[in-house]
VOPAGU-2260 file (C-alpha; in pm, 1 decimal, decimal comma):
REM VOPAGU-2260
SITE   aa  ch    i         X         Y         Z
SITE  UNK   A    0    -146,9    2492,1     -77,2
SITE  UNK   A    1    -103,9    2131,0     -45,6
SITE  UNK   A    2    -197,1    2158,9     327,9
SITE  UNK   A    3    -565,4    2056,9     367,8
SITE  UNK   A    4    -789,0    2146,6     663,6
SITE  UNK   A    5    -914,8    1834,7     818,8
SITE  UNK   A    6   -1279,2    1755,8     797,2
SITE  UNK   A    7   -1332,3    2053,5     522,1
SITE  UNK   A    8   -1069,0    1877,4     294,9
SITE  UNK   A    9    -976,7    2235,4     166,5
SITE  UNK   A   10    -629,5    2398,9     171,4
SITE  UNK   A   11    -613,0    2755,8     381,0
SITE  UNK   A   12    -595,4    2937,3       9,8
SITE  UNK   A   13    -916,4    2768,5     -43,5
SITE  UNK   A   14   -1054,7    2866,6     260,6
SITE  UNK   A   15    -970,2    3224,5     199,9
SITE  UNK   A   16   -1136,2    3209,1    -126,1
SITE  UNK   A   17   -1452,1    3061,0      62,2
SITE  UNK   A   18   -1469,0    3301,7     320,7
SITE  UNK   A   19   -1394,2    3615,9      77,1
SITE  UNK   A   20   -1705,9    3489,9    -129,5
SITE  UNK   A   21   -1935,2    3443,0     178,0
SITE  UNK   A   22   -1849,6    3787,6     318,3
SITE  UNK   A   23   -1904,6    3980,2     -27,7
SITE  UNK   A   24   -2264,5    3834,4      11,6
SITE  UNK   A   25   -2310,6    3930,6     358,8
SITE  UNK   A   26   -2179,3    4268,2     334,0
SITE  UNK   A   27   -2513,3    4391,6     155,2
SITE  UNK   A   28   -2696,3    4284,0     462,3
SITE  UNK   A   29   -2486,5    4462,5     718,0
SITE  UNK   A   30   -2519,5    4822,1     865,8
SITE  UNK   A   31   -2385,1    5098,9     637,6
SITE  UNK   A   32   -2088,4    5183,8     863,1
SITE  UNK   A   33   -1944,1    4799,8     844,2
SITE  UNK   A   34   -2005,9    4761,5     460,5
SITE  UNK   A   35   -1709,3    4916,9     322,6
SITE  UNK   A   36   -1445,6    4771,0     537,1
SITE  UNK   A   37   -1588,9    4407,2     484,5
SITE  UNK   A   38   -1627,4    4472,8     127,5
SITE  UNK   A   39   -1257,4    4606,0      48,0
SITE  UNK   A   40   -1130,1    4295,4     279,1
SITE  UNK   A   41   -1345,4    4028,5     112,3
SITE  UNK   A   42   -1238,6    4185,9    -224,2
SITE  UNK   A   43    -870,5    4187,9    -194,4
SITE  UNK   A   44    -893,1    3794,1     -31,3
SITE  UNK   A   45   -1101,0    3685,6    -330,6
SITE  UNK   A   46    -874,3    3849,1    -607,0
SITE  UNK   A   47    -522,8    3755,7    -394,5
SITE  UNK   A   48    -672,9    3364,9    -369,9
SITE  UNK   A   49    -817,0    3336,2    -733,3
SITE  UNK   A   50    -452,2    3470,3    -866,2
SITE  UNK   A   51    -246,0    3219,5    -650,3
SITE  UNK   A   52    -504,8    2945,6    -716,0
SITE  UNK   A   53    -489,7    3013,9   -1071,3
SITE  UNK   A   54     -70,3    2975,1   -1081,5
SITE  UNK   A   55     -63,9    2691,0    -822,7
SITE  UNK   A   56    -367,9    2500,3   -1011,7
SITE  UNK   A   57    -754,5    2532,8    -963,4
SITE  UNK   A   58    -925,7    2230,8    -833,6
SITE  UNK   A   59   -1275,2    2208,2   -1028,7
SITE  UNK   A   60   -1446,9    2204,8    -655,1
SITE  UNK   A   61   -1350,0    2558,7    -595,0
SITE  UNK   A   62   -1502,7    2679,4    -933,9
SITE  UNK   A   63   -1865,0    2745,8    -787,1
SITE  UNK   A   64   -1696,2    2938,4    -509,6
SITE  UNK   A   65   -1492,1    3177,5    -748,9
SITE  UNK   A   66   -1823,2    3181,5    -983,1
SITE  UNK   A   67   -2040,4    3311,5    -663,5
SITE  UNK   A   68   -1777,9    3555,4    -539,6
SITE  UNK   A   69   -1717,1    3681,3    -882,9
SITE  UNK   A   70   -2117,4    3747,7    -940,5
SITE  UNK   A   71   -2159,8    3903,0    -582,9
SITE  UNK   A   72   -1828,9    4126,2    -640,1
SITE  UNK   A   73   -1951,3    4407,9    -869,2
SITE  UNK   A   74   -2295,1    4448,8    -656,3
SITE  UNK   A   75   -2068,1    4465,7    -333,3
SITE  UNK   A   76   -1816,7    4720,2    -471,5
SITE  UNK   A   77   -2028,0    4930,5    -685,2
SITE  UNK   A   78   -2179,6    5145,7    -372,0
SITE  UNK   A   79   -1837,3    5181,0    -254,2
SITE  UNK   A   80   -1705,6    5317,0    -592,8
SITE  UNK   A   81   -2010,1    5586,3    -623,5
SITE  UNK   A   82   -1938,3    5736,7    -312,5
SITE  UNK   A   83   -1585,3    5771,9    -368,9
SITE  UNK   A   84   -1685,8    5931,2    -714,0
SITE  UNK   A   85   -1934,8    6165,0    -520,3
SITE  UNK   A   86   -2247,7    5977,0    -691,0
SITE  UNK   A   87   -2524,9    5866,1    -455,6
SITE  UNK   A   88   -2491,4    5506,9    -387,1
SITE  UNK   A   89   -2782,7    5286,5    -527,6
SITE  UNK   A   90   -2870,0    4949,3    -363,8
SITE  UNK   A   91   -3142,7    4700,8    -475,8
SITE  UNK   A   92   -3470,6    4649,3    -274,0
SITE  UNK   A   93   -3410,8    4373,7      -8,0
SITE  UNK   A   94   -3658,9    4186,8    -191,6
SITE  UNK   A   95   -3463,1    4192,1    -503,2
SITE  UNK   A   96   -3144,6    4161,4    -343,8
SITE  UNK   A   97   -3243,8    3865,4    -153,4
SITE  UNK   A   98   -3305,4    3589,6    -464,1
SITE  UNK   A   99   -2966,5    3692,3    -590,6
SITE  UNK   A  100   -2771,7    3662,8    -217,1
SITE  UNK   A  101   -2931,2    3305,1    -180,4
SITE  UNK   A  102   -2821,9    3209,2    -506,1
SITE  UNK   A  103   -2475,9    3322,2    -465,2
SITE  UNK   A  104   -2458,6    3158,2     -99,5
SITE  UNK   A  105   -2616,8    2830,8    -258,9
SITE  UNK   A  106   -2332,8    2821,0    -540,2
SITE  UNK   A  107   -2072,4    2891,0    -282,6
SITE  UNK   A  108   -2186,1    2622,9     -54,1
SITE  UNK   A  109   -2156,4    2401,7    -378,2
SITE  UNK   A  110   -1756,9    2426,3    -347,4
SITE  UNK   A  111   -1702,9    2296,9       0,4
SITE  UNK   A  112   -1961,4    1994,9     -45,6
SITE  UNK   A  113   -1753,1    1892,2    -365,1
SITE  UNK   A  114   -1445,9    1918,9    -178,9
SITE  UNK   A  115   -1578,1    1692,5      90,2
SITE  UNK   A  116   -1704,3    1454,4    -144,9
SITE  UNK   A  117   -1388,6    1407,9    -377,0
SITE  UNK   A  118   -1117,3    1566,3    -129,2
SITE  UNK   A  119    -742,3    1555,6    -127,9
SITE  UNK   A  120    -661,3    1237,9      46,0
SITE  UNK   A  121    -549,4    1289,0     390,8
SITE  UNK   A  122    -386,0     971,0     515,6
SITE  UNK   A  123    -388,5     829,4     871,7
SITE  UNK   A  124     -75,0     906,3    1076,4
SITE  UNK   A  125      75,9     557,6    1124,9
SITE  UNK   A  126      65,6     415,2    1473,6
SITE  UNK   A  127     394,2     226,3    1494,4
SITE  UNK   A  128     700,1     346,6    1652,7
SITE  UNK   A  129     933,6     333,6    1322,7
SITE  UNK   A  130     912,3     614,0    1070,9
SITE  UNK   A  131     841,0     481,9     743,0
SITE  UNK   A  132    1053,1     532,2     399,6
SITE  UNK   A  133     931,5     407,3      48,6
SITE  UNK   A  134    1123,2     313,9    -230,4
SITE  UNK   A  135    1066,3     206,7    -608,9
SITE  UNK   A  136    1233,1     -87,5    -773,3
SITE  UNK   A  137    1186,7    -235,0   -1123,4
SITE  UNK   A  138    1267,6    -604,3   -1222,6
SITE  UNK   A  139    1247,9    -823,0   -1553,0
SITE  UNK   A  140    1252,5   -1169,5   -1505,6
SITE  UNK   A  141    1457,6   -1324,8   -1790,2
SITE  UNK   A  142    1288,7   -1675,5   -1753,6
SITE  UNK   A  143     968,0   -1531,7   -1836,3
SITE  UNK   A  144     844,4   -1418,8   -2178,6
SITE  UNK   A  145     585,4   -1136,9   -2180,5
SITE  UNK   A  146     263,3   -1291,0   -2300,0
SITE  UNK   A  147      90,7    -948,9   -2333,5
SITE  UNK   A  148     324,7    -850,7   -2653,4
SITE  UNK   A  149     385,4   -1004,9   -2969,7
SITE  UNK   A  150     771,8    -953,1   -2930,9
SITE  UNK   A  151     958,4   -1274,0   -2871,2
SITE  UNK   A  152    1250,9   -1069,8   -2684,1
SITE  UNK   A  153    1025,8    -916,6   -2454,9
SITE  UNK   A  154    1055,5   -1032,8   -2106,2
SITE  UNK   A  155     811,2   -1004,9   -1795,6
SITE  UNK   A  156     902,2    -677,3   -1613,8
SITE  UNK   A  157     739,3    -581,1   -1288,7
SITE  UNK   A  158     767,8    -276,6   -1071,9
SITE  UNK   A  159     784,0    -297,7    -700,6
SITE  UNK   A  160     725,0     -25,3    -414,6
SITE  UNK   A  161     881,9     -94,1     -72,3
SITE  UNK   A  162     762,0      45,5     229,3
SITE  UNK   A  163     982,4      -0,7     525,6
SITE  UNK   A  164    1070,0      99,8     877,9
SITE  UNK   A  165    1294,6     396,8     824,3
SITE  UNK   A  166    1489,9     657,3    1041,8
SITE  UNK   A  167    1327,8     963,0    1137,3
SITE  UNK   A  168    1367,6    1228,1     886,1
SITE  UNK   A  169    1436,6    1576,3     940,5
SITE  UNK   A  170    1140,0    1804,0    1039,7
SITE  UNK   A  171    1003,3    1947,0     710,0
SITE  UNK   A  172    1158,4    1644,7     519,1
SITE  UNK   A  173     920,6    1629,0     179,2
SITE  UNK   A  174     667,5    1353,6     207,8
SITE  UNK   A  175     611,5    1107,6     -78,5
SITE  UNK   A  176     415,9    1172,9    -381,3
SITE  UNK   A  177      83,5     970,6    -366,6
SITE  UNK   A  178      19,3     700,9    -699,6
SITE  UNK   A  179     391,0     773,2    -794,1
SITE  UNK   A  180     759,1     890,6    -788,1
SITE  UNK   A  181     638,5    1233,1    -944,7
SITE  UNK   A  182     364,7    1455,2    -952,4
SITE  UNK   A  183     377,5    1379,7   -1342,6
SITE  UNK   A  184     342,2     992,5   -1283,4
SITE  UNK   A  185      73,2    1076,8   -1011,6
SITE  UNK   A  186    -140,5    1252,8   -1274,5
SITE  UNK   A  187     -68,6     981,5   -1535,2
SITE  UNK   A  188    -199,6     698,9   -1289,5
SITE  UNK   A  189    -466,7     913,9   -1173,4
SITE  UNK   A  190    -610,2     972,3   -1510,7
SITE  UNK   A  191    -562,8     592,3   -1607,8
SITE  UNK   A  192    -771,4     492,1   -1306,1
SITE  UNK   A  193   -1052,6     734,1   -1343,0
SITE  UNK   A  194   -1074,8     608,2   -1714,8
SITE  UNK   A  195   -1069,8     250,5   -1587,7
SITE  UNK   A  196   -1355,6     337,7   -1341,4
SITE  UNK   A  197   -1539,7     494,9   -1604,0
SITE  UNK   A  198   -1508,0     841,1   -1439,0
SITE  UNK   A  199   -1404,6    1174,7   -1581,8
SITE  UNK   A  200   -1072,3    1248,6   -1450,0
SITE  UNK   A  201   -1125,8    1592,2   -1326,6
SITE  UNK   A  202   -1352,7    1422,0   -1061,6
SITE  UNK   A  203   -1041,9    1306,0    -882,5
SITE  UNK   A  204    -819,1    1558,3    -960,4
SITE  UNK   A  205    -748,1    1602,5    -578,5
SITE  UNK   A  206    -605,0    1229,3    -552,5
SITE  UNK   A  207    -264,3    1296,4    -731,7
SITE  UNK   A  208    -198,4    1628,4    -520,6
SITE  UNK   A  209    -192,3    1419,4    -206,2
SITE  UNK   A  210     140,2    1321,4     -25,1
SITE  UNK   A  211     150,3    1033,0     240,7
SITE  UNK   A  212     372,7     992,9     552,0
SITE  UNK   A  213     651,6     796,3     384,0
SITE  UNK   A  214     986,0     967,4     283,5
SITE  UNK   A  215    1129,8     840,0     -71,6
SITE  UNK   A  216    1461,4     690,9      -6,4
SITE  UNK   A  217    1467,3     742,4     359,7
SITE  UNK   A  218    1741,8     552,4     528,9
SITE  UNK   A  219    1641,4     241,3     690,2
SITE  UNK   A  220    1605,3     223,3    1032,0
SITE  UNK   A  221    1887,6     112,0    1261,1
SITE  UNK   A  222    1704,0     -50,2    1561,3
SITE  UNK   A  223    1537,4    -375,1    1472,2
SITE  UNK   A  224    1700,9    -690,4    1313,8
SITE  UNK   A  225    1570,5    -800,9    1025,4
SITE  UNK   A  226    1197,3    -706,9     935,9
SITE  UNK   A  227     902,5    -949,5     808,8
SITE  UNK   A  228     811,8    -901,7     476,9
SITE  UNK   A  229     443,6    -865,4     307,6
SITE  UNK   A  230     379,4    -885,7     -58,6
SITE  UNK   A  231      85,5    -704,6    -170,2
SITE  UNK   A  232    -115,4    -730,7    -537,6
SITE  UNK   A  233    -369,2    -511,6    -602,7
SITE  UNK   A  234    -684,4    -552,4    -765,3
SITE  UNK   A  235    -786,6    -581,8   -1149,1
SITE  UNK   A  236    -699,5    -272,0   -1276,7
SITE  UNK   A  237    -522,1    -146,4    -989,3
SITE  UNK   A  238    -162,8      -5,9    -881,9
SITE  UNK   A  239      91,8     -60,8    -665,4
SITE  UNK   A  240       2,0     269,5    -424,1
SITE  UNK   A  241    -380,3     177,5    -374,8
SITE  UNK   A  242    -309,3      57,3     -43,9
SITE  UNK   A  243     -47,1     311,8      71,5
SITE  UNK   A  244    -223,1     356,6     411,8
SITE  UNK   A  245    -220,1      -0,8     478,2
SITE  UNK   A  246     145,0     -50,5     380,7
SITE  UNK   A  247     262,3     280,8     579,0
SITE  UNK   A  248      97,5     139,5     905,6
SITE  UNK   A  249     241,4    -216,7     852,6
SITE  UNK   A  250     601,7     -55,1     787,9
SITE  UNK   A  251     549,3     165,0    1120,4
SITE  UNK   A  252     521,9    -165,9    1317,0
SITE  UNK   A  253     816,5    -330,8    1157,1
SITE  UNK   A  254     725,7    -481,6     829,8
SITE  UNK   A  255     865,4    -411,2     468,4
SITE  UNK   A  256     554,4    -412,3     260,7
SITE  UNK   A  257     653,2    -479,7    -125,7
SITE  UNK   A  258     337,2    -416,9    -367,6
SITE  UNK   A  259     343,5    -471,3    -719,7
SITE  UNK   A  260     223,9    -306,1   -1068,9
SITE  UNK   A  261     139,6    -576,0   -1283,8
SITE  UNK   A  262     215,9    -435,7   -1659,5
SITE  UNK   A  263     -94,4    -480,3   -1919,6
SITE  UNK   A  264    -309,7    -545,4   -1603,8
SITE  UNK   A  265    -240,4    -248,4   -1378,1
SITE  UNK   A  266    -424,6      44,3   -1480,0
SITE  UNK   A  267    -120,9     238,6   -1579,9
SITE  UNK   A  268     265,2     158,8   -1514,2
SITE  UNK   A  269     499,0     419,4   -1553,2
SITE  UNK   A  270     840,6     241,7   -1610,7
SITE  UNK   A  271    1191,0     380,6   -1549,3
SITE  UNK   A  272    1278,6     487,5   -1892,9
SITE  UNK   A  273     946,1     710,6   -1891,8
SITE  UNK   A  274     715,5     442,5   -2081,9
SITE  UNK   A  275     359,2     413,1   -1986,0
SITE  UNK   A  276     197,1      66,6   -1994,8
SITE  UNK   A  277    -166,6      97,5   -1969,7
SITE  UNK   A  278    -402,8    -198,8   -1887,9
SITE  UNK   A  279    -522,0    -404,4   -2184,6
SITE  UNK   A  280    -803,1    -596,5   -1977,3
SITE  UNK   A  281   -1158,1    -519,6   -2064,3
SITE  UNK   A  282   -1503,7    -725,0   -2015,9
SITE  UNK   A  283   -1613,4    -886,0   -2333,8
SITE  UNK   A  284   -1959,9    -932,4   -2196,1
SITE  UNK   A  285   -1925,9   -1307,9   -2210,5
SITE  UNK   A  286   -1911,9   -1419,9   -1845,7
SITE  UNK   A  287   -1733,2   -1764,7   -1933,0
SITE  UNK   A  288   -1488,9   -1582,9   -2135,9
SITE  UNK   A  289   -1414,1   -1326,0   -1887,0
SITE  UNK   A  290   -1382,1   -1581,2   -1598,3
SITE  UNK   A  291   -1096,2   -1774,4   -1816,8
SITE  UNK   A  292    -909,7   -1429,8   -1854,6
SITE  UNK   A  293    -928,3   -1356,7   -1484,7
SITE  UNK   A  294    -787,3   -1716,2   -1438,5
SITE  UNK   A  295    -508,6   -1652,0   -1672,4
SITE  UNK   A  296    -434,7   -1293,7   -1518,1
SITE  UNK   A  297    -435,3   -1453,9   -1183,7
SITE  UNK   A  298    -174,6   -1738,4   -1288,5
SITE  UNK   A  299      49,7   -1459,4   -1403,7
SITE  UNK   A  300      20,5   -1244,8   -1104,4
SITE  UNK   A  301     100,4   -1558,7    -866,1
SITE  UNK   A  302     431,3   -1593,0   -1075,9
SITE  UNK   A  303     491,3   -1221,1   -1036,4
SITE  UNK   A  304     447,9   -1251,8    -674,4
SITE  UNK   A  305     697,4   -1570,2    -662,9
SITE  UNK   A  306     945,9   -1388,5    -900,8
SITE  UNK   A  307     953,3   -1063,0    -624,7
SITE  UNK   A  308     980,0   -1297,9    -364,0
SITE  UNK   A  309    1315,0   -1411,5    -519,2
SITE  UNK   A  310    1439,3   -1077,9    -586,2
SITE  UNK   A  311    1405,7    -968,6    -267,2
SITE  UNK   A  312    1614,3   -1272,7    -129,7
SITE  UNK   A  313    1859,9   -1133,1    -365,2
SITE  UNK   A  314    1820,0    -782,1    -213,5
SITE  UNK   A  315    1851,5    -920,8     126,9
SITE  UNK   A  316    2177,9   -1119,7      51,2
SITE  UNK   A  317    2350,3    -813,6    -145,4
SITE  UNK   A  318    2314,2    -951,5    -511,9
SITE  UNK   A  319    2101,2    -654,6    -592,5
SITE  UNK   A  320    2176,2    -315,5    -485,3
SITE  UNK   A  321    1969,7    -142,9    -228,5
SITE  UNK   A  322    1986,2     -44,8     151,6
SITE  UNK   A  323    1777,8    -289,6     270,8
SITE  UNK   A  324    2073,2    -566,4     233,0
SITE  UNK   A  325    2074,9    -788,9     531,6
SITE  UNK   A  326    1746,5    -670,7     664,4
SITE  UNK   A  327    1477,0    -848,4     506,2
SITE  UNK   A  328    1357,3   -1197,7     706,7
SITE  UNK   A  329    1213,1   -1379,3     372,3
SITE  UNK   A  330    1192,6   -1666,0     585,5
SITE  UNK   A  331     875,1   -1479,6     731,5
SITE  UNK   A  332     699,1   -1350,6     429,1
SITE  UNK   A  333     307,8   -1307,6     383,8
SITE  UNK   A  334     146,1   -1266,1      57,5
SITE  UNK   A  335    -141,0   -1060,1      46,8
SITE  UNK   A  336    -385,0    -894,0    -218,5
SITE  UNK   A  337    -700,9    -713,1    -300,5
SITE  UNK   A  338    -974,2    -808,3    -510,8
SITE  UNK   A  339    -831,3   -1018,6    -800,6
SITE  UNK   A  340    -490,0    -973,5    -617,3
SITE  UNK   A  341    -647,7   -1163,3    -319,3
SITE  UNK   A  342    -715,6   -1454,6    -578,1
SITE  UNK   A  343    -329,4   -1447,1    -686,2
SITE  UNK   A  344    -206,0   -1459,4    -330,3
SITE  UNK   A  345    -404,9   -1756,5    -259,3
SITE  UNK   A  346    -277,8   -1919,9    -565,9
SITE  UNK   A  347      93,5   -1800,4    -513,6
SITE  UNK   A  348      53,3   -1960,7    -148,1
SITE  UNK   A  349     -45,9   -2310,3    -286,9
SITE  UNK   A  350     235,4   -2292,3    -535,6
SITE  UNK   A  351     513,2   -2150,8    -344,6
SITE  UNK   A  352     580,1   -2284,6     -29,5
SITE  UNK   A  353     829,2   -1992,1      89,5
SITE  UNK   A  354     531,0   -1795,5     177,5
SITE  UNK   A  355     446,9   -1839,5     536,3
SITE  UNK   A  356     108,6   -1690,6     535,4
SITE  UNK   A  357    -160,3   -1519,1     302,0
SITE  UNK   A  358    -413,4   -1279,5     324,4
SITE  UNK   A  359    -698,8   -1217,0      78,0
SITE  UNK   A  360    -851,4    -886,6     100,7
SITE  UNK   A  361   -1222,8    -972,0     -63,2
SITE  UNK   A  362   -1103,3   -1166,2    -371,4
SITE  UNK   A  363   -1262,3   -1425,7    -529,1
SITE  UNK   A  364   -1055,0   -1754,6    -600,6
SITE  UNK   A  365    -954,6   -1791,6    -949,1
SITE  UNK   A  366    -718,2   -2109,8    -917,3
SITE  UNK   A  367    -872,2   -2397,3   -1112,1
SITE  UNK   A  368    -658,1   -2643,4    -921,0
SITE  UNK   A  369    -809,8   -2668,7    -562,0
SITE  UNK   A  370    -504,6   -2846,7    -394,3
SITE  UNK   A  371    -444,2   -2824,4     -10,7
SITE  UNK   A  372    -188,0   -2565,3      84,8
SITE  UNK   A  373      -1,2   -2534,0     394,3
SITE  UNK   A  374      -7,5   -2188,0     506,1
SITE  UNK   A  375    -248,0   -2036,9     763,1
SITE  UNK   A  376    -518,5   -1772,2     592,4
SITE  UNK   A  377    -680,9   -1478,9     660,3
SITE  UNK   A  378    -972,1   -1362,6     419,4
SITE  UNK   A  379   -1148,9   -1046,7     480,7
SITE  UNK   A  380   -1473,8    -975,9     275,6
SITE  UNK   A  381   -1731,9    -713,4     282,8
SITE  UNK   A  382   -2087,7    -734,4     416,1
SITE  UNK   A  383   -2254,5    -981,4     231,4
SITE  UNK   A  384   -2605,7    -868,8      44,7
SITE  UNK   A  385   -2801,9    -991,5    -197,9
SITE  UNK   A  386   -2596,7    -838,1    -470,0
SITE  UNK   A  387   -2324,5   -1033,5    -386,5
SITE  UNK   A  388   -2179,8   -1306,1    -618,1
SITE  UNK   A  389   -2365,7   -1638,3    -471,0
SITE  UNK   A  390   -2064,0   -1839,7    -578,9
SITE  UNK   A  391   -1812,0   -1642,4    -391,1
SITE  UNK   A  392   -1850,5   -1743,4      -9,2
SITE  UNK   A  393   -1918,5   -2136,4     -96,6
SITE  UNK   A  394   -1564,6   -2110,5    -341,5
SITE  UNK   A  395   -1390,2   -1905,5     -57,2
SITE  UNK   A  396   -1502,0   -2136,7     213,7
SITE  UNK   A  397   -1389,4   -2455,3       6,8
SITE  UNK   A  398   -1041,3   -2303,2     -61,4
SITE  UNK   A  399    -975,6   -2220,1     280,9
SITE  UNK   A  400   -1085,7   -2558,1     418,0
SITE  UNK   A  401    -790,0   -2682,8     190,5
SITE  UNK   A  402    -532,6   -2516,6     432,2
SITE  UNK   A  403    -346,0   -2773,0     663,1
SITE  UNK   A  404    -321,8   -2443,3     898,1
SITE  UNK   A  405    -594,3   -2278,1    1063,9
SITE  UNK   A  406    -747,4   -2020,9     869,0
SITE  UNK   A  407    -985,0   -1739,7     892,5
SITE  UNK   A  408   -1261,5   -1566,3     736,7
SITE  UNK   A  409   -1384,9   -1231,8     865,3
SITE  UNK   A  410   -1710,1   -1067,1     735,2
SITE  UNK   A  411   -1677,5    -694,7     842,5
SITE  UNK   A  412   -2011,7    -519,0     850,5
SITE  UNK   A  413   -2063,6    -195,8     693,2
SITE  UNK   A  414   -1770,2    -286,5     459,6
SITE  UNK   A  415   -1786,7    -268,2      82,0
SITE  UNK   A  416   -1524,4    -409,8    -168,9
SITE  UNK   A  417   -1351,0     -61,3    -167,1
SITE  UNK   A  418   -1320,6     -42,6     194,0
SITE  UNK   A  419    -998,8    -257,6     162,6
SITE  UNK   A  420    -796,6      -6,7       3,1
SITE  UNK   A  421    -718,4     380,4       4,9
SITE  UNK   A  422   -1070,7     482,8    -198,4
SITE  UNK   A  423   -1265,5     570,3     132,5
SITE  UNK   A  424   -1004,7     829,7     170,3
SITE  UNK   A  425   -1084,8    1013,2    -148,5
SITE  UNK   A  426   -1441,5     876,3    -282,5
SITE  UNK   A  427   -1779,3     990,5    -180,2
SITE  UNK   A  428   -1848,9     817,3     127,8
SITE  UNK   A  429   -2140,3     629,9     -49,9
SITE  UNK   A  430   -2210,4     299,7     154,9
SITE  UNK   A  431   -2247,5      99,2    -138,5
SITE  UNK   A  432   -1918,8     203,8    -317,3
SITE  UNK   A  433   -1712,7     241,6     -24,7
SITE  UNK   A  434   -1868,1     101,1     293,2
SITE  UNK   A  435   -2038,6     260,6     573,0
SITE  UNK   A  436   -1742,1     259,5     812,5
SITE  UNK   A  437   -1601,5     589,7     733,1
SITE  UNK   A  438   -1271,7     760,4     605,0
SITE  UNK   A  439   -1087,1     713,8     966,3
SITE  UNK   A  440   -1250,5     356,1    1050,5
SITE  UNK   A  441   -1208,8     183,9     717,3
SITE  UNK   A  442    -787,6     210,6     715,3
SITE  UNK   A  443    -793,3     119,9    1101,3
SITE  UNK   A  444   -1004,5    -190,1    1064,7
SITE  UNK   A  445    -802,7    -341,3     783,3
SITE  UNK   A  446    -472,7    -246,3     918,8
SITE  UNK   A  447    -560,8    -392,4    1302,9
SITE  UNK   A  448    -699,9    -727,2    1145,9
SITE  UNK   A  449    -428,4    -769,2     917,1
SITE  UNK   A  450    -143,4    -670,4    1151,1
SITE  UNK   A  451    -289,8    -898,9    1445,7
SITE  UNK   A  452    -304,0   -1194,4    1184,8
SITE  UNK   A  453      80,4   -1110,0    1056,6
SITE  UNK   A  454     209,8   -1070,2    1429,8
SITE  UNK   A  455      49,5   -1415,3    1513,1
SITE  UNK   A  456     157,9   -1623,2    1206,7
SITE  UNK   A  457     504,5   -1440,4    1136,3
SITE  UNK   A  458     619,0   -1300,2    1446,2
SITE  UNK   A  459     446,4   -1568,0    1639,4
SITE  UNK   A  460     327,0   -1339,3    1907,4
SITE  UNK   A  461     100,5   -1509,2    2199,0
SITE  UNK   A  462    -252,0   -1408,5    2231,0
SITE  UNK   A  463    -604,8   -1500,7    2101,4
SITE  UNK   A  464    -601,2   -1421,7    1749,6
SITE  UNK   A  465    -979,6   -1530,0    1701,1
SITE  UNK   A  466   -1091,4   -1320,9    1987,2
SITE  UNK   A  467    -915,2   -1018,0    1871,0
SITE  UNK   A  468   -1061,0   -1079,0    1487,6
SITE  UNK   A  469   -1409,6   -1172,8    1622,2
SITE  UNK   A  470   -1437,0    -815,1    1765,0
SITE  UNK   A  471   -1464,2    -653,8    1404,0
SITE  UNK   A  472   -1708,2    -882,8    1230,7
SITE  UNK   A  473   -1853,2   -1228,1    1183,1
SITE  UNK   A  474   -1573,4   -1453,4    1216,4
SITE  UNK   A  475   -1549,8   -1804,5    1060,3
SITE  UNK   A  476   -1269,5   -2043,9    1171,6
SITE  UNK   A  477   -1121,9   -2322,2     947,9
SITE  UNK   A  478    -932,6   -2573,8    1149,6
SITE  UNK   A  479    -732,5   -2870,2     948,7
SITE  UNK   A  480   -1009,2   -3176,9     926,0
SITE  UNK   A  481   -1279,9   -2954,4    1029,0
SITE  UNK   A  482   -1536,9   -2766,8     804,0
SITE  UNK   A  483   -1542,8   -2452,3    1014,5
């Protein structure tokens, strides 16, 4: 049931229901000798698929298909019953039956169209030579109070998901759930994301059904020495798993990705004890007040990122239990983020020299202290349009010019703000929403550009980084002491 036919984004069982519905309509127009076997086969297929789907869970996209089949079934079966009982078969005239058949086909066709628009996401196969494992950690910072709660003893807690190079798992090993450790957590997070976006939860009910290419708690790869580390902060209201396709691609190429949930900021954070913390971030309608709150949230996130880097160092040294002891090269660490998380990454890099590189995925810089920072930076931005905040590019340019290392801004044609996360895999391909690159090309471009930058800055691989990046869009290079 969970296997999805690529392109149609429907499971084999859903395909059976669709074909049965179409066959029940088509049977009316076949020669008399061909009608009975097709009607019987289609009827059985419809009943079987409807029963099994009702047990495993019916996606809303299948309701029109089942409705169309249910409407056509009595008209298709009735002549067969009448013949078996010896009564003459009665069929409506073709000009009477045609409108009903067209209506049934139209209703049935709504199903695959909706399944294509709101699919169960199919994650691209990672291209690196490592298999990918994933693991969820929860850490509390004893030195920082939780400012979102009134309890004086409450300390800042973050949930971190790691994607790492792993040993190849046995064939048939269960792949990790998307959006959470369990299906229940995935549904909780999916519903929270839908609420945050102002969407009915049922529209994206396919998302928590998805599984990724990672294997939960898989053994770490034997080959390879110590792996460079990439920290990731999601967008405002986003969650740690929102860039899973990107994280898996990096891990398959020998990086360890550590993505954060920021409690009271991420849409929903499910803690180890089962409690769920929902976001308390909401627009006030006052731009100045919202900017002030965003700056404060960015400051907290930057501190979260530095804290997690400290914990990863402890994990590598064996001070924290985990399979990655001795395998993390925290001296080669990049800090990254999307949207507000991108702004937090830039701020974390300025404040914490342990970060060796920084990647900003279409994030507005919120750091109020515009001071130099020493790390090379890569900023990927959506295509600039009249709707783009006129302050964005000048502010980003001002920040990138402060780096004492060569930095890059790459504007990708056809990209939208949500292009830089998993959204193109499960939202309708509306250019204003997810860009026009498509479900296959969007994750490929984001992974290829960031990997090229990481390989150059963390692994010091030789090559023409500017030439590689410029193949994907409009590149601006910012060299120390230069304005471009």
